[in-house]
C-alpha positions, 0 to 999 in steps of 0.5 A: 958197730960201736963198742961201749968203750967208743960211745963217749968219744963218738957222743963227744964228737957229735956234740962238737959237730952240733956246737959248730953247726949252731955257731955257724948258724948263729953267725949267719943270723947275726950277719944277716941282722947286721946287714939288714939293719934299718933296711926294708926286707924283701920277702925272700930275705925275711923267709931266709932269716926266719928259716935260719932262726928256726934251724938255730932253735931246732939245734938248741932244742936237741939238747934241752936246757937244764930245768931251773932250780926249785925254790927252797921253801922258806922256814916258817916264822915262829 
């Protein structure tokens, strides 16, 4: 059973593992895109690329992006 004192380290380890997986997926996507530049894709290759892109997006969605800062209202001109 995880103790409270161990929680931060375990969370950090999971985050590191997810970051590693994300980078591996992105590298595979980039390699596929480079290898297939200016080539007519067979249907199964296109499916594989779309699956990798979907997996990358799913990993990205696990940790929501920080919201954009709210614009500060301008002071009224007097």
